[in-house]
C-alpha positions as CSV (number, residue, x, y, z in Angstrom):
1,M,22.0,-40.4,54.8
2,N,21.6,-44.0,53.6
3,V,21.4,-45.2,50.1
4,M,17.7,-45.7,50.2
5,K,17.1,-42.0,51.1
6,I,19.4,-40.9,48.4
7,V,17.4,-43.0,45.8
8,V,14.1,-41.7,47.1
9,S,15.3,-38.1,47.0
10,F,16.5,-38.6,43.4
11,I,13.2,-40.1,42.3
12,V,11.3,-37.2,43.9
13,L,13.6,-34.7,42.2
14,L,13.1,-36.4,38.8
15,Y,9.3,-36.3,39.4
16,L,9.4,-32.6,40.1
17,V,11.4,-31.9,37.0
18,F,9.0,-33.9,34.9
19,I,6.1,-31.9,36.3
20,L,7.8,-28.6,35.6
21,I,8.7,-29.6,32.1
22,N,5.1,-30.6,31.4
23,L,3.8,-27.5,33.0
24,F,5.8,-25.2,30.8
25,S,5.4,-27.2,27.6
26,T,1.6,-27.4,27.9
27,A,-0.1,-26.1,24.8
28,F,-2.3,-23.0,25.2
29,P,-6.1,-23.5,25.0
30,K,-7.7,-22.3,21.7
31,D,-9.4,-19.3,23.2
32,E,-6.1,-18.1,24.6
33,I,-4.4,-18.6,21.2
34,V,-7.2,-16.7,19.4
35,K,-7.1,-13.9,21.9
36,T,-3.4,-13.5,21.6
37,I,-3.4,-13.5,17.8
38,E,-6.4,-11.0,17.8
39,T,-4.2,-8.7,19.9
40,Q,-1.4,-9.1,17.2
41,I,-3.9,-8.3,14.4
42,N,-5.1,-5.1,16.2
43,L,-1.5,-3.9,16.6
44,S,-0.8,-4.7,12.9
45,K,-3.9,-2.6,12.0
46,K,-2.3,0.4,13.7
47,N,0.9,-0.1,11.7
48,P,-0.1,-1.1,8.2
49,G,2.7,-2.8,6.2
50,E,4.7,-3.8,9.3
51,F,4.7,-7.3,10.9
52,N,4.1,-8.1,14.5
53,S,5.5,-11.4,15.9
54,K,5.1,-13.7,18.8
55,Y,7.7,-16.4,19.7
56,N,6.2,-18.2,22.6
57,L,2.9,-19.5,21.5
58,K,2.4,-23.3,21.9
59,F,-0.3,-24.9,19.7
60,E,-1.9,-28.2,20.9
61,E,-2.2,-31.3,18.7
62,G,-5.5,-31.3,16.8
63,L,-6.0,-27.5,17.1
64,L,-7.9,-26.0,14.1
65,L,-7.8,-22.3,13.4
66,T,-10.0,-20.8,10.7
67,K,-10.3,-17.3,9.3
68,K,-13.7,-17.0,10.9
69,D,-12.0,-17.1,14.3
70,F,-10.5,-13.7,13.5
71,E,-12.6,-12.0,10.8
72,T,-14.8,-9.0,11.6
73,K,-17.0,-6.7,9.5
74,D,-14.0,-4.7,8.4
75,T,-11.2,-7.3,8.5
76,I,-10.4,-10.1,6.0
77,I,-8.0,-12.8,7.2
78,E,-5.7,-15.1,5.3
79,F,-3.3,-17.8,6.6
80,Q,0.2,-18.5,5.3
81,C,2.6,-21.2,6.7
82,N,6.1,-20.3,5.5
83,S,8.4,-22.9,7.1
84,Y,9.5,-26.3,5.8
85,T,10.2,-27.3,9.4
86,H,6.6,-26.6,10.6
87,C,4.4,-26.7,7.5
88,C,3.1,-29.0,4.8
89,A,2.8,-27.5,1.4
90,E,-0.3,-25.4,0.9
91,N,-3.5,-27.6,0.5
92,D,-1.5,-30.8,1.1
93,K,-2.4,-33.5,3.7
94,C,0.3,-34.7,6.1
95,N,0.5,-36.7,9.3
96,E,2.7,-34.3,11.1
97,K,3.4,-30.6,10.8
98,I,0.7,-28.0,10.0
99,E,-1.8,-28.5,7.3
100,W,-3.0,-25.2,5.9
101,T,-4.9,-23.3,3.3
102,K,-5.6,-19.6,3.0
103,E,-8.8,-20.2,5.0
104,K,-7.5,-22.4,7.9
105,A,-4.6,-24.1,9.7
106,R,-4.7,-27.5,11.4
107,F,-1.9,-28.6,13.9
108,N,-1.3,-32.4,13.6
109,E,1.1,-32.3,16.6
110,K,2.2,-29.9,19.2
111,R,4.1,-27.0,17.6
112,N,5.5,-23.6,18.6
113,P,6.1,-21.8,15.3
114,I,6.8,-18.1,15.3
115,T,3.4,-16.4,14.8
116,S,3.3,-13.1,12.9
117,T,0.6,-10.8,11.6
118,R,0.6,-8.0,9.0
119,C,-2.2,-5.9,7.6
120,D,-2.9,-3.5,4.8
121,E,-5.7,-0.9,4.8
122,I,-7.7,-0.3,1.6
123,K,-10.7,2.0,1.6
124,G,-11.5,1.5,5.2
125,S,-11.1,-2.3,5.2
126,Y,-8.2,-4.3,6.5
127,F,-6.6,-7.3,4.7
128,C,-4.5,-9.2,7.3
129,K,-2.3,-12.3,7.1
130,I,-1.5,-14.7,9.9
131,Y,2.0,-16.2,9.3
132,L,3.0,-19.4,10.9
133,G,6.6,-20.6,10.9
134,E,9.1,-17.9,10.1
135,I,9.1,-14.1,10.3
136,P,7.9,-13.0,6.8
137,A,9.9,-11.0,4.4
138,Q,9.7,-7.3,5.6
139,I,10.9,-4.1,3.9
140,Q,12.9,-1.7,6.0
141,L,13.7,1.7,4.4
142,E,17.3,2.7,5.0
143,E,17.7,5.7,2.8
144,F,15.3,7.8,0.6
145,N,16.5,10.7,-1.6
146,Y,15.1,12.8,-4.4
147,N,15.7,16.1,-6.3
148,N,12.9,18.5,-5.5
149,N,13.9,21.5,-7.7
150,F,15.1,21.1,-11.3
151,Y,14.6,22.2,-14.9
152,F,12.4,19.9,-16.9
153,N,14.2,20.2,-20.2
154,S,17.5,19.2,-18.8
155,E,16.8,17.0,-15.8
156,K,14.4,14.2,-14.7
157,L,12.8,13.5,-11.4
158,K,15.2,11.0,-9.7
159,I,14.3,8.9,-6.7
160,D,17.0,6.8,-4.9
161,S,16.2,4.4,-2.1
162,K,18.0,1.7,-0.2
163,I,16.0,-1.1,1.4
164,T,16.7,-4.1,3.6
165,N,14.7,-7.3,4.0
166,K,14.6,-7.6,7.8
167,G,12.5,-10.8,7.6
168,N,13.6,-14.4,7.5
169,T,12.1,-15.3,4.0
170,T,12.9,-14.2,0.5
171,E,10.9,-11.5,-1.4
172,N,11.0,-12.1,-5.2
173,Y,9.0,-9.1,-6.4
174,A,10.2,-6.0,-4.7
175,R,9.7,-2.8,-6.6
176,M,9.1,1.0,-6.3
177,E,5.7,2.3,-7.5
178,T,5.4,6.1,-8.1
179,T,2.5,8.3,-8.9
180,V,3.1,11.9,-10.1
181,S,0.3,14.6,-10.0
182,I,0.2,18.2,-11.2
183,I,-1.0,20.8,-8.7
184,F,-3.3,23.5,-9.9
185,F,-6.0,25.9,-8.5
186,E,-9.6,26.0,-9.6
187,N,-11.9,28.7,-8.2
188,G,-9.4,29.2,-5.5
189,I,-9.4,25.5,-4.6
190,K,-6.2,23.5,-4.7
191,K,-6.6,20.4,-6.8
192,E,-4.4,17.6,-8.3
193,E,-4.5,15.6,-11.5
194,I,-2.6,12.4,-11.9
195,L,-0.2,12.6,-14.9
196,K,2.0,9.5,-14.6
197,E,2.1,6.2,-12.8
198,E,5.5,4.3,-13.2
199,N,7.0,1.3,-11.6
200,T,10.6,-0.1,-11.4
201,E,11.4,-3.6,-12.5
202,R,10.8,-6.2,-9.8
203,I,13.9,-7.5,-7.9
204,K,14.7,-10.4,-5.6
205,I,15.9,-9.6,-2.1
206,E,17.0,-12.3,0.3
207,A,16.5,-12.4,4.0
208,R,18.7,-9.7,5.7
209,E,19.9,-8.4,2.3
210,T,20.1,-4.7,1.4
211,K,19.6,-3.4,-2.1
212,E,19.0,-0.1,-4.0
213,L,16.1,0.9,-6.1
214,T,16.3,3.9,-8.4
215,Q,13.7,5.6,-10.6
216,E,13.9,8.4,-13.1
217,I,10.8,10.0,-14.5
218,K,10.5,12.6,-17.2
219,L,8.2,15.5,-16.6
220,E,7.1,17.3,-19.7
221,S,6.2,20.8,-18.4
222,P,7.0,23.2,-15.6
223,G,4.9,23.4,-12.5
224,E,4.4,22.1,-8.9
225,Y,3.9,18.3,-8.6
226,T,3.0,15.9,-5.8
227,V,4.9,12.6,-5.9
228,K,3.7,9.5,-4.0
229,T,6.1,6.6,-3.8
230,K,5.3,3.1,-2.4
231,I,8.0,0.4,-2.1
232,T,6.4,-3.0,-1.8
233,G,6.4,-6.5,-3.1
234,L,4.2,-9.6,-3.4
235,D,4.5,-10.4,0.3
236,F,6.9,-7.8,1.7
237,G,4.9,-5.2,3.6
238,F,5.4,-1.7,2.3
239,V,6.7,1.8,3.0
240,E,5.2,5.0,1.5
241,E,6.7,8.5,1.0
242,K,5.0,11.6,-0.3
243,F,6.7,14.9,-1.3
244,N,6.4,17.9,-3.6
245,V,8.8,19.0,-6.4
246,N,9.0,22.3,-8.3
247,V,9.9,22.0,-12.0
248,F,11.2,25.1,-13.9
249,G,11.5,26.0,-17.6
250,E,9.4,26.8,-20.7
251,P,7.0,24.0,-21.8
252,E,7.9,22.1,-25.0
253,Y,4.5,20.7,-25.8
254,N,2.6,21.5,-29.0
255,C,-0.8,22.2,-27.3
256,R,-2.7,25.1,-29.0
257,I,-6.1,26.6,-28.9
258,D,-8.6,25.9,-31.8
259,E,-10.5,29.1,-32.4
260,T,-12.5,27.5,-35.2
261,K,-14.5,25.4,-32.8
262,K,-16.7,26.4,-29.9
263,E,-19.8,24.8,-28.5
264,I,-22.5,26.4,-26.4
265,T,-24.9,24.4,-24.2
266,I,-27.9,26.3,-22.8
267,D,-29.6,25.2,-19.6
268,P,-33.3,25.2,-20.7
269,D,-34.5,25.6,-17.1
270,S,-32.7,28.9,-16.8
271,I,-34.7,30.6,-19.6
272,G,-37.3,33.0,-18.0
273,E,-39.1,36.2,-18.6
274,N,-36.1,38.3,-17.7
275,K,-34.2,36.6,-20.6
276,I,-31.3,35.7,-18.3
277,I,-29.9,32.4,-19.3
278,E,-27.2,30.0,-17.9
279,C,-24.9,28.2,-20.3
280,E,-21.7,26.2,-20.7
281,I,-19.2,27.2,-23.3
282,A,-16.6,24.7,-24.5
283,F,-13.3,26.0,-25.8
284,Y,-11.4,23.4,-27.8
285,C,-7.7,22.6,-28.2
286,S,-5.4,20.6,-30.5
287,D,-2.4,18.3,-29.7
288,C,-2.6,18.6,-26.0
289,K,-1.4,15.8,-23.8
290,Y,-3.3,16.8,-20.6
291,G,-6.3,18.7,-19.6
292,F,-4.4,21.4,-17.6
293,E,-2.5,22.3,-20.8
294,C,-5.7,23.1,-22.8
295,K,-7.0,25.2,-19.9
296,Y,-3.6,26.9,-19.6
297,E,-3.5,28.0,-23.2
298,W,-7.1,29.3,-23.2
299,Q,-6.4,31.1,-19.9
300,K,-3.6,33.0,-21.6
301,Q,-6.1,34.0,-24.3
302,F,-8.8,35.0,-21.8
303,P,-7.2,35.8,-18.4
304,Y,-10.4,37.4,-17.1
305,K,-12.5,34.2,-17.6
306,E,-13.0,31.5,-15.0
307,L,-12.3,28.3,-16.9
308,E,-12.8,24.8,-15.6
309,L,-10.4,22.0,-16.3
310,K,-12.1,19.2,-18.3
311,T,-10.2,17.1,-20.8
312,K,-7.2,17.5,-23.1
313,E,-9.6,18.3,-25.9
314,Y,-11.5,21.2,-24.3
315,T,-12.0,23.5,-21.3
316,I,-15.3,25.1,-20.3
317,E,-16.6,28.4,-19.0
318,H,-19.9,28.7,-17.0
319,A,-21.6,31.8,-18.2
320,R,-24.8,33.7,-17.2
321,G,-26.4,36.6,-19.0
322,T,-28.7,37.6,-21.9
323,N,-26.6,35.6,-24.3
324,C,-23.7,33.2,-24.3
325,Q,-21.6,34.5,-27.2
């Protein structure tokens, strides 16, 4: 093989390599980008609070994505660019990188940032973020423990959790939010009344860092409770836990019935020739903290009556007869 053939072969090889490089580095068309991110959003809807990431999307220079490209009747979209390498500051203009606001993202040159989505569901609607740049901060629950049987006058409800930030950005406002509800039965129907809503102090958790969150809540009376705990942050995703606890002991509250006060409300439409009337009798209480306490004290006085939970000031009986005394 002479020198000329070697040179020609080398030039052809370089040309083929150049074609292959350009082939695989070609940016995806907008409709393909939108379709791929839509698939990510739909996966995130099925797993609220958890991110879904793509690593191989290539965005062309001049590409503009807006929230309208992705929003539907039940889905609200917001952009967030979270990498100094790929992004301008929010609302800033720049010649390179990605210009972005919560409503749109413009690519001023070819870029291939990690693209992630995460959604939260609230009352049947989805609130989803499209992240460009880095994998966002993301909570991962490592451990979760609680005491589910204890005496209220000597112990508190204690919840211990261990969490890890498995994302690549920092979360500055992680905390545990807990709601405690008392369980009771009314007319044979199981119901719940919220008694307390308490949150821990917010903590900072770096990427890949593990920390503990602990919460202690005082319950003032015995009974069965439902506890709902949500560990979340400003931009951290979330995890939720729900459990029941049984609390034993004699109540220490000062709730008492007030026999000096009783109100009767007669339904005027119920008065007829047969003199059968329907009315509502309110039995009052003093120094109660919660409605179920007032009902409980009057129920001890009248175990045969069907009383309805109302407020901490009074409970009611629905009566029907020739009088409502």
